[in-house]
C-alpha positions in Angstrom: -2.2 -39.6 -24.2 0.6 -40.8 -26.4 0.3 -42.8 -29.5 0.9 -46.5 -28.8 -0.4 -48.2 -31.9 -3.3 -49.7 -30.0 -6.3 -47.5 -31.1 -8.7 -49.6 -33.3 -10.6 -47.8 -36.1 -14.3 -47.7 -35.2 -16.6 -48.0 -38.2 -20.3 -48.1 -39.0 -21.4 -46.1 -36.0 -24.1 -43.4 -35.8 -22.4 -40.0 -36.1 -22.0 -38.2 -32.8 -21.5 -34.4 -32.5 -17.8 -33.9 -31.9 -18.4 -31.3 -29.3 -19.7 -33.9 -26.9 -16.8 -36.3 -27.4 -13.5 -36.1 -25.5 -10.9 -36.7 -28.2 -7.5 -37.7 -26.9 -4.2 -36.0 -27.7 -2.0 -38.1 -30.0 1.7 -37.6 -30.0 4.0 -39.2 -32.6 7.5 -39.6 -31.3 10.6 -38.8 -33.5 8.6 -37.4 -36.4 9.8 -33.8 -35.9 13.4 -35.0 -36.3 12.5 -37.0 -39.4 10.9 -33.9 -40.9 14.1 -32.0 -40.4 16.1 -34.7 -42.1 13.8 -34.5 -45.1 14.3 -30.8 -45.4 18.1 -31.3 -45.1 18.1 -33.9 -47.8 16.5 -31.4 -50.2 19.0 -28.7 -49.2 22.0 -30.9 -49.7 21.1 -31.7 -53.3 20.5 -28.1 -54.1 23.8 -27.1 -52.6 25.4 -29.4 -55.1 23.2 -28.6 -58.0 23.8 -24.9 -57.8 27.6 -25.5 -57.9 27.0 -27.3 -61.1 25.0 -24.6 -62.8 26.3 -23.4 -66.2 29.1 -20.9 -65.8 29.7 -21.8 -62.1 32.2 -24.7 -62.5 33.0 -25.4 -58.8 34.4 -28.4 -57.1 31.5 -30.8 -56.6 32.9 -34.1 -55.4 29.6 -35.0 -53.5 27.4 -34.7 -56.6 27.1 -38.5 -57.2 25.9 -39.2 -53.7 23.4 -36.3 -53.4 22.1 -36.0 -57.0 18.8 -37.8 -56.0 18.7 -36.8 -52.4 16.3 -33.9 -53.0 13.8 -36.2 -54.8 13.9 -38.6 -51.9 13.6 -35.8 -49.4 10.3 -34.8 -51.1 9.2 -38.4 -51.0 9.9 -38.5 -47.3 7.9 -35.3 -46.8 4.9 -36.8 -48.7 5.0 -40.2 -46.9 5.3 -38.4 -43.5 2.5 -36.0 -44.4 0.2 -38.9 -45.4 1.0 -40.7 -42.2 0.6 -37.8 -39.9 -2.5 -36.1 -41.3 -4.4 -39.3 -42.0 -3.6 -40.6 -38.5 -5.1 -37.5 -37.0 -8.1 -37.9 -39.3 -8.5 -41.5 -38.4 -8.5 -40.6 -34.7 -11.0 -37.8 -35.3 -13.4 -40.2 -37.1 -12.8 -42.9 -34.5 -13.9 -40.7 -31.6 -16.4 -38.3 -33.3 -17.6 -40.6 -36.1 -17.3 -37.8 -38.6 -14.7 -35.3 -40.0 -15.1 -31.6 -39.6 -14.2 -30.6 -43.2 -14.2 -26.9 -42.7 -11.9 -27.1 -39.7 -9.5 -29.3 -41.7 -9.2 -26.8 -44.5 -8.8 -23.9 -42.1 -5.9 -25.8 -40.4 -4.2 -26.3 -43.8 -4.7 -22.6 -44.7 -3.2 -21.4 -41.4 -0.2 -23.7 -41.6 0.7 -23.5 -45.3 -0.7 -20.3 -46.8 1.0 -17.5 -44.7 4.5 -18.4 -45.7 3.5 -19.8 -49.1 2.0 -16.4 -50.1 4.4 -14.3 -48.1 7.5 -15.7 -49.8 5.7 -16.2 -53.1 4.6 -12.6 -53.5 7.9 -11.4 -52.3 9.7 -13.5 -54.9 7.4 -12.9 -57.9 7.1 -9.1 -57.3 10.8 -8.6 -56.3 12.7 -10.9 -58.7 13.2 -8.3 -61.4 14.7 -5.9 -58.8 17.1 -8.7 -57.7 18.1 -9.3 -61.3 18.7 -5.6 -61.8 21.0 -5.5 -58.7 22.9 -8.4 -60.3 23.3 -6.4 -63.5 20.8 -8.4 -65.5 17.9 -6.9 -67.4 15.0 -9.5 -67.2 11.3 -8.6 -67.3 9.5 -11.6 -65.9 5.7 -12.1 -66.6 4.6 -11.4 -63.0 0.8 -11.7 -63.8 1.1 -15.2 -65.2 3.3 -16.3 -62.3 0.8 -14.9 -59.8 -2.0 -16.8 -61.4 -0.2 -20.1 -61.0 0.8 -19.1 -57.4 -2.8 -18.3 -56.4 -4.2 -21.4 -58.0 -1.6 -23.7 -56.4 -0.6 -25.1 -59.8 3.1 -24.3 -60.1 3.8 -27.9 -60.7 1.6 -27.8 -63.8 3.3 -24.6 -64.9 6.6 -26.4 -64.9 5.2 -29.1 -67.2 3.0 -27.3 -69.6 3.6 -23.5 -69.5 6.3 -21.3 -71.0 9.2 -21.3 -68.5 10.5 -17.9 -67.2 12.9 -16.8 -64.6 10.2 -15.7 -62.2 8.8 -19.2 -61.6 9.1 -20.4 -58.0 10.1 -23.9 -58.9 10.5 -25.2 -55.4 6.8 -24.6 -54.8 5.9 -27.5 -57.1 5.8 -29.9 -54.2 3.8 -27.6 -51.9 1.2 -27.3 -54.7 1.0 -31.1 -55.1 0.4 -31.5 -51.4 -2.3 -28.8 -51.4 -4.0 -30.4 -54.4 -4.0 -33.8 -52.7 -5.4 -32.5 -49.5 -8.4 -31.0 -51.2 -9.8 -34.6 -51.2 -8.2 -36.0 -48.1 -10.8 -35.2 -45.5 -13.6 -36.4 -47.8 -11.8 -39.8 -48.3 -11.9 -40.4 -44.5 -15.3 -39.0 -43.9 -17.1 -40.9 -46.7 -15.2 -44.2 -46.8 -14.6 -46.9 -44.3 -12.2 -49.1 -46.3 -9.1 -47.2 -45.5 -6.9 -50.1 -46.6 -8.5 -50.0 -50.0 -8.0 -46.2 -50.2 -4.3 -46.5 -49.4 -3.7 -49.3 -51.9 -5.8 -47.5 -54.5 -3.7 -44.4 -54.2 -0.5 -46.4 -54.5 -1.8 -48.0 -57.7 -2.8 -44.6 -59.1 0.6 -43.2 -58.3 2.4 -46.0 -60.1 -0.1 -46.2 -63.0 0.0 -42.4 -63.6 3.7 -42.5 -64.4 3.2 -45.2 -67.1 0.1 -43.5 -68.5 1.7 -40.0 -68.6 4.8 -41.4 -70.3 2.6 -43.1 -72.9 0.6 -39.9 -73.6 3.9 -37.9 -74.0 5.7 -40.4 -76.2 2.6 -40.9 -78.4 2.3 -37.1 -78.9 -1.1 -37.0 -77.3 0.1 -34.3 -74.9 3.0 -31.9 -75.2 5.3 -30.7 -72.4 8.1 -28.1 -72.3 10.9 -30.5 -71.5 12.1 -28.2 -68.7 11.6 -30.8 -66.1 10.6 -34.5 -66.0 6.7 -34.4 -66.0 6.6 -37.8 -64.2 8.3 -36.0 -61.4 6.0 -33.0 -61.0 2.5 -34.2 -62.1 0.2 -34.5 -59.1 -1.1 -38.1 -59.3 2.4 -39.5 -59.9 3.1 -38.9 -56.2 0.0 -40.6 -54.9 2.0 -43.7 -54.2 4.0 -41.7 -51.6 0.9 -40.4 -49.9 -0.7 -43.8 -50.1 2.2 -45.5 -48.5 2.1 -43.0 -45.6 -1.6 -43.6 -45.2 -1.0 -47.4 -45.3 1.5 -47.0 -42.4 -1.1 -44.9 -40.5 -3.8 -47.5 -41.0 -1.5 -50.2 -39.7 -0.6 -48.1 -36.7 -4.2 -47.5 -35.7 -5.7 -50.9 -36.4 -4.8 -53.0 -33.4 -5.5 -56.3 -35.1 -3.1 -55.6 -38.0 -0.5 -53.9 -35.8 -0.5 -56.8 -33.4 0.6 -59.1 -36.3 3.4 -56.9 -37.5 4.6 -55.4 -34.2 7.5 -57.7 -33.9 8.8 -56.7 -37.3 8.2 -53.0 -36.8 9.8 -52.7 -33.4 12.7 -55.1 -34.0 15.8 -53.0 -33.9 17.8 -55.3 -36.1 15.3 -55.0 -38.8 15.1 -51.3 -38.3 18.9 -51.1 -38.7 18.8 -53.1 -41.9 16.0 -51.0 -43.4 17.7 -47.7 -42.5 20.9 -48.9 -44.0 19.2 -49.9 -47.2 17.4 -46.6 -47.3 20.8 -44.8 -46.9 22.3 -46.8 -49.8 19.3 -46.2 -52.0 19.0 -42.4 -51.5 22.7 -41.9 -51.9 22.8 -43.9 -55.2 25.2 -46.5 -53.8 22.7 -49.2 -54.7 22.4 -49.4 -58.5 18.9 -48.9 -59.9 17.4 -50.5 -63.0 16.2 -47.9 -65.5 12.6 -48.9 -65.1 12.9 -48.5 -61.3 14.5 -45.1 -61.7 11.9 -43.9 -64.2 8.6 -45.3 -62.9 9.2 -46.4 -59.3 11.5 -43.6 -58.1 9.0 -42.7 -55.4 7.5 -46.1 -54.7 10.7 -47.9 -53.6 11.7 -45.1 -51.3 8.2 -44.8 -50.0 8.2 -48.4 -48.8 11.4 -47.9 -46.9 10.3 -44.5 -45.5 6.9 -45.8 -44.5 8.5 -48.5 -42.4 10.9 -46.1 -40.8 8.2 -43.6 -39.9 5.9 -46.3 -38.5 8.8 -47.7 -36.4 9.9 -44.3 -35.2 6.4 -43.2 -34.3 6.0 -46.1 -31.8 8.9 -44.8 -29.7 10.6 -48.2 -29.8 13.1 -47.0 -32.4 16.8 -47.6 -32.8 17.4 -43.8 -32.7 16.0 -41.2 -30.4 15.1 -38.0 -32.1 13.2 -36.7 -29.1 15.6 -33.9 -28.1 14.8 -30.2 -28.1 17.1 -29.4 -31.0 15.6 -31.8 -33.5 12.1 -31.1 -32.4 12.7 -27.4 -33.0 14.3 -28.1 -36.3 11.3 -30.1 -37.3 9.1 -27.1 -36.6 11.4 -25.0 -38.7 11.5 -27.5 -41.6 8.7 -25.9 -43.7 10.5 -22.6 -43.5 13.8 -24.3 -44.4 12.3 -25.7 -47.5 10.8 -22.4 -48.6 13.7 -20.2 -47.9 16.7 -22.3 -48.6 16.9 -22.1 -52.4 17.1 -18.3 -52.5 19.5 -18.0 -49.5 22.1 -20.6 -50.7 22.1 -19.2 -54.3 22.7 -15.6 -53.0 25.4 -16.9 -50.6 27.1 -18.8 -53.5 27.3 -15.6 -55.6 28.9 -13.7 -52.7 31.4 -16.4 -52.0 32.3 -16.6 -55.7 33.1 -12.9 -55.6 35.2 -13.1 -52.5 37.2 -16.4 -53.1 38.9 -18.2 -55.9 36.8 -20.9 -57.6 39.6 -23.3 -56.9 39.3 -22.9 -53.2 37.8 -26.3 -52.3 37.9 -25.6 -48.5 35.4 -22.7 -49.1 33.1 -24.4 -51.6 33.2 -28.0 -50.2 33.1 -27.2 -46.5 32.4 -23.5 -45.7 29.6 -23.1 -48.2 27.4 -26.0 -47.0 28.0 -25.3 -43.3 27.3 -21.6 -43.7 24.3 -22.3 -45.9 22.7 -24.6 -43.4 23.4 -22.2 -40.6 21.9 -19.2 -42.3 18.9 -21.1 -43.6 18.1 -22.5 -40.1 18.4 -18.9 -38.6 16.1 -17.4 -41.3 13.6 -20.3 -41.0 13.7 -19.9 -37.2 12.9 -16.2 -37.4 10.2 -16.9 -40.0 8.6 -19.4 -37.7 8.9 -17.5 -34.4 8.1 -14.0 -35.7 5.6 -14.8 -38.4 4.3 -18.4 -38.8 3.7 -18.9 -35.1 1.0 -16.3 -34.9 -1.1 -18.2 -37.5 -0.4 -21.5 -35.7 -1.9 -20.1 -32.5 -5.1 -19.4 -34.5 -5.0 -22.9 -35.9 -5.5 -24.4 -32.4 -9.1 -23.2 -32.3 -9.9 -25.4 -35.3 -7.9 -28.5 -34.1 -9.9 -31.5 -33.2 -7.0 -33.9 -32.4 -4.0 -32.3 -30.8 -0.7 -33.7 -32.1 1.6 -32.8 -29.2 2.9 -34.1 -25.9 0.6 -34.0 -22.9 
């Protein structure tokens, strides 16, 4: 069975053992492709950022257009995650009238933890050796970094702890997602007002940014100024998750979806929203300071939630249902995890081999070669490592998210 935005949410029913209920498969079209584009957005910003690091001084003509692309790529990840995971939870509750909490957590562990800990341990325990190879003598506090790794709190380390070269900064978003999903299955299992949940999360996400800024400026709490705390504190991203959940709720409530179907599946409106999203994420549209500071994830989340909802119906202006994009979507988690190390190492090698004035190398060859190598490494990571755990994950899956 494919998702067709016609499944109503069933509420206030006597719980029925899930083993006796035939739960349909639900497939969301085009979302693998969108997941790949989210990973690509993050990578494109980092490709530019690393060329602008102190002492590098390379041609960086694309910097203006991609300087916020990574942030919006993370926003897209969070909105997509909220949409997909809560859609599956909605279907599970609809057909079984409960949520298997243990199975949910096991699925998250088998999907996220193998690569998270595999790469994390490799990085933390091997970073000093890499520095030594580069001729640098740096002794990173591995024990401290391992504590933050195992407690999934690297985002809080970036805000409150002493910064060191061994911090795996890109893991901040993975930690936020894992922190959020500690409560996700309980929200669906215990509550029936899913519209209220999504709107409440959006309000918390926006309010958290204002509250955190007040606490910092008033001196109530102190941060290390390494990174914008409004950008890495967990609840500041609840608006993105909430917007994805709101789109999921609209998708599975036939009464609501029937009222908005014409807007969602109208290809002219889709074109306009996609165009506005492109202008927004590439900084072509000017942003007021208050928008850029407190609503940086909210505005993008609104646009992304609409795009994801429209794409998932299959009546979308673009067709991402080809084997390449679907495969790239499966590799996207590995792309996110591996890309930072790969492209920085590649940049160091290119700087040794070519003149820094060679724009052909650093504006064209560097990004193309980076994306190619990252995709290859992520593919190998998925096929040779992650895939084994995903096979185990199927035993704990209540709602299959795949084509029939």
